[in-house]
C-alpha positions as CSV (number, residue, x, y, z in Angstrom):
1,M,62.0,86.2,137.4
2,S,62.7,86.6,133.8
3,S,65.5,88.0,131.9
4,S,66.1,88.9,128.5
5,A,69.4,89.3,126.5
6,P,70.5,92.8,126.0
7,A,69.6,94.2,122.6
8,P,72.4,94.1,120.2
9,A,74.2,97.5,119.7
10,S,73.1,99.6,116.6
11,P,75.8,99.8,114.1
12,R,77.6,103.2,114.4
13,P,76.8,105.6,111.3
14,V,79.2,106.0,108.5
15,R,80.8,109.5,109.2
16,V,81.5,111.5,106.2
17,L,83.4,114.6,106.0
18,L,82.1,117.1,102.9
19,V,84.4,119.6,101.9
20,E,82.8,122.0,99.5
21,D,82.8,125.9,99.2
22,D,79.5,126.5,97.5
23,D,76.9,127.0,100.4
24,L,73.9,125.7,98.5
25,M,75.5,122.7,97.1
26,R,77.2,121.8,100.8
27,R,73.6,122.1,102.6
28,S,72.0,120.2,99.9
29,F,74.4,117.3,100.1
30,T,74.6,117.6,103.8
31,V,70.8,117.3,103.9
32,A,70.5,114.4,101.3
33,L,73.0,112.1,102.6
34,E,72.0,112.5,106.0
35,R,68.6,110.9,104.8
36,Y,70.5,108.1,103.8
37,G,71.8,107.7,107.3
38,Y,75.1,109.0,106.9
39,E,76.8,111.2,109.9
40,M,78.0,114.2,108.1
41,K,80.3,116.8,109.0
42,A,81.1,119.8,106.3
43,A,83.5,122.8,105.8
44,A,83.7,125.6,103.5
45,D,87.4,125.6,102.5
46,G,90.4,123.3,102.5
47,L,92.1,124.4,105.5
48,A,89.1,124.1,107.8
49,G,88.1,120.5,106.2
50,L,92.0,119.7,107.2
51,D,91.4,120.7,110.9
52,L,88.0,118.5,111.0
53,F,90.0,115.7,109.4
54,R,92.8,116.3,111.8
55,D,90.3,116.6,115.1
56,E,87.7,114.0,114.3
57,S,87.5,110.2,112.7
58,F,85.8,109.8,109.5
59,D,84.9,106.7,107.4
60,L,85.0,108.6,104.0
61,L,85.9,112.2,102.5
62,I,84.2,113.9,99.9
63,L,86.4,116.8,98.4
64,D,85.9,119.3,95.6
65,V,88.6,120.1,93.7
66,M,88.3,123.8,93.7
67,L,88.4,125.0,97.3
68,P,89.6,128.1,98.8
69,G,92.8,128.2,101.2
70,L,94.0,124.9,100.4
71,D,92.2,123.1,97.1
72,G,90.8,119.7,97.2
73,I,94.0,118.1,95.6
74,G,96.4,119.6,98.1
75,L,94.0,118.7,100.8
76,C,94.0,115.1,99.5
77,R,97.8,115.3,99.4
78,R,97.9,116.0,103.1
79,V,95.4,113.5,104.1
80,R,97.2,111.0,102.2
81,E,100.3,111.9,104.6
82,T,98.7,110.1,107.6
83,S,95.8,108.2,106.2
84,L,94.4,105.6,103.8
85,V,90.7,106.9,104.3
86,P,88.6,106.5,101.2
87,V,88.5,109.9,99.3
88,L,86.1,110.7,96.8
89,M,86.8,114.1,94.5
90,M,84.0,116.1,93.2
91,S,84.8,117.9,89.9
92,A,82.9,120.6,87.9
93,R,85.5,119.9,84.9
94,G,85.1,115.9,84.4
95,D,87.7,116.3,81.5
96,G,90.0,118.6,83.0
97,L,93.6,118.2,84.4
98,D,91.8,118.4,87.8
99,V,90.4,115.0,87.6
100,V,93.9,113.4,86.8
101,A,95.6,115.5,89.3
102,G,93.0,114.6,92.0
103,L,93.5,110.8,91.2
104,E,97.4,111.0,91.3
105,A,97.0,112.7,94.6
106,G,95.4,109.4,96.1
107,A,92.1,110.1,95.5
108,D,90.0,106.7,95.1
109,D,87.5,108.1,92.6
110,Y,85.6,110.8,91.5
111,V,82.3,112.3,90.5
112,V,81.6,115.2,88.1
113,K,79.3,118.2,89.1
114,P,76.3,118.8,88.9
115,V,76.0,115.0,90.3
116,D,72.5,113.4,91.4
117,T,72.4,112.1,95.1
118,Y,71.6,108.4,93.7
119,V,74.9,108.5,91.7
120,L,76.8,110.2,94.7
121,V,75.3,107.5,97.2
122,A,76.2,104.6,94.9
123,R,79.9,105.8,94.8
124,I,80.1,106.3,98.4
125,R,78.7,102.6,98.8
126,S,81.2,101.3,96.3
127,L,84.0,103.1,98.3
128,L,83.1,101.8,101.8
129,R,82.7,98.2,100.3
130,R,86.3,98.5,98.9
131,A,87.2,99.9,102.6
132,T,85.7,96.8,104.2
133,Y,87.0,94.3,101.6
134,A,87.5,90.8,102.8
135,P,88.5,88.5,99.8
136,A,88.3,84.9,99.3
137,P,91.6,83.1,98.4
138,A,92.6,83.6,94.8
139,P,90.5,81.0,92.8
140,G,93.0,78.3,90.9
141,R,96.2,80.0,92.4
142,A,98.3,77.3,93.7
143,T,100.8,77.6,96.4
144,D,104.3,76.6,96.2
145,D,103.8,73.0,96.8
146,G,100.7,72.6,94.5
147,R,98.1,73.1,97.1
148,P,95.3,75.5,96.5
149,P,95.7,78.4,99.0
150,S,93.6,78.6,102.1
151,E,92.0,81.5,103.5
152,G,95.0,83.7,105.1
153,E,97.9,82.2,103.1
154,S,100.3,84.4,101.5
155,L,100.9,84.8,97.6
156,V,104.2,85.5,96.6
157,F,105.4,87.1,93.1
158,G,109.2,87.7,93.5
159,D,109.8,90.1,96.3
160,L,105.9,90.9,96.6
161,T,104.1,89.3,99.4
162,I,100.5,89.7,99.7
163,D,98.7,88.2,103.1
164,T,95.2,87.8,101.8
165,G,93.9,87.4,105.3
166,G,95.4,89.9,107.0
167,L,95.3,92.0,103.9
168,E,99.1,93.3,104.6
169,V,101.5,93.8,101.5
170,S,105.2,93.7,101.6
171,V,108.1,94.2,99.3
172,S,111.4,92.5,100.3
173,G,110.0,92.2,103.6
174,S,109.1,95.9,104.1
175,P,105.6,96.6,104.5
176,V,103.7,98.6,101.9
177,A,100.6,101.1,102.8
178,L,97.7,100.8,100.3
179,T,94.6,102.7,99.9
180,P,91.5,100.0,100.0
181,T,91.2,100.8,96.2
182,E,95.0,100.0,95.3
183,L,94.6,96.8,97.7
184,K,91.4,95.6,95.9
185,L,93.1,96.4,92.4
186,L,96.3,94.4,93.4
187,L,94.4,91.4,94.9
188,E,92.3,91.3,91.5
189,F,95.4,91.3,89.6
190,A,96.8,88.4,92.3
191,A,93.8,86.4,91.5
192,H,94.7,86.1,87.8
193,P,98.5,86.3,87.4
194,G,100.1,86.6,84.2
195,I,96.5,87.0,82.6
196,V,95.8,90.6,80.9
197,L,93.0,92.2,82.6
198,E,91.0,94.7,80.5
199,R,90.2,98.1,81.9
200,H,86.5,97.6,81.5
201,T,86.7,94.6,83.7
202,L,88.6,96.2,86.3
203,L,86.2,99.2,86.5
204,R,83.3,96.5,87.0
205,N,85.4,94.2,89.6
206,V,87.2,96.8,91.6
207,W,85.2,100.3,91.1
208,D,81.9,98.3,90.8
209,Y,80.8,100.1,87.8
210,G,78.0,98.6,86.2
211,W,78.9,100.4,82.9
212,D,82.3,101.5,81.1
213,G,83.4,104.4,83.4
214,D,86.4,106.4,83.0
215,S,89.3,104.3,82.2
216,R,91.7,107.0,83.9
217,V,91.0,105.8,87.4
218,V,92.4,102.5,86.5
219,D,95.4,104.2,84.5
220,L,96.4,106.3,87.8
221,C,95.7,103.7,90.2
222,V,97.9,101.4,88.3
223,Q,100.6,104.2,88.3
224,R,100.4,104.5,91.9
225,L,100.7,100.5,92.7
226,R,104.0,100.7,90.3
227,R,105.2,103.8,92.4
228,K,104.6,101.5,95.6
229,L,105.4,98.1,94.5
230,G,108.2,98.7,91.7
231,R,107.6,99.8,88.3
232,D,108.2,96.3,86.5
233,R,105.5,94.6,88.8
234,I,102.5,95.2,86.6
235,E,102.9,94.8,82.9
236,T,101.1,97.2,80.3
237,V,99.7,95.2,77.4
238,R,99.1,98.1,74.8
239,G,95.4,97.9,73.4
240,F,94.5,95.4,75.9
241,G,95.2,96.0,79.6
242,Y,97.4,95.2,82.3
243,K,98.8,91.9,83.8
244,L,100.6,91.1,87.1
245,R,104.1,89.4,86.3
246,R,104.3,86.2,88.0
């Protein structure tokens, strides 16, 4: 009598919550993303989206800025009170204040409507890669005794400690909660301590942009890191970029 090993379990589909008040756009995005294998839930206003977020588990949120009841910026702030889930904002005004406000509220990235499905999927995939990011030890970064770091060792910069294996960050021994994008940006700085990193380099390495995207996402994410880690931790080098102080 022969027996066969059980088939491996299929990976769980990525669950996405879309909050968009335009009926046609909400339906078209839902259908298009389902064709890419995403498990979609959708809401037509901010309060309904907040209820869904609280009742169910999602891997990524897509929030329109202009929503009835509770706008996307307010919804993002409410989400950030309890969760570090990746958030992608959609704005009809790419050069408006709503983009900056969305990023300040804790969004990881944004797209400008109308947006092609392939662009939206590319941004989603980039966000999900950041959310599952497992970095190698920082190249060339020596530990206090001069050895190269091994996987899982901590990097220490003054009162800032970064556990590269457990992906945990603390300041003066107190844990600091970072979104996936904030964490990847900090790890990029930690891999090059004292070295100035230009904005387009950070856009490519952290946000996975294959082109020079909007540098506001870098500037606003650096501001959020400063609020959490201390304002003097990341230095601005005017006309060039940013660097992590040793």
